[in-house]
Phi, psi and omega in degrees: 000138181271146185252141187267334174065070182277337180097181185297319185228082178300142173296165180299319174307318183285323172307310176301318173296328178290317181294319179301315179298317181297317174300310184304317184294323180287324180297332179271025173069032174272139174294156179303313180296321178300312188292318178302317181292310179308309182299317180304311185295316188295322185259003176065039177240172179271168179292328172304315172300321173304313184294322175296312181292328174293322175294321176296315179293326173293316175302327184257359179058043175298145173304139023260022179286000000 
């Protein structure tokens, strides 16, 4: 799997892409913990960043919500 390396503070379009990928992973029957780890590795961010992005996406009702 290739890693994208988005850095410490990804721009909003990248955060939205990460959120979409996270939701897609969970829709494919991946557990929340598994999906966070998978997406963190894929995008080169920490699981903490994924959690923050997840919360931001939920708060702002980003697609695909």
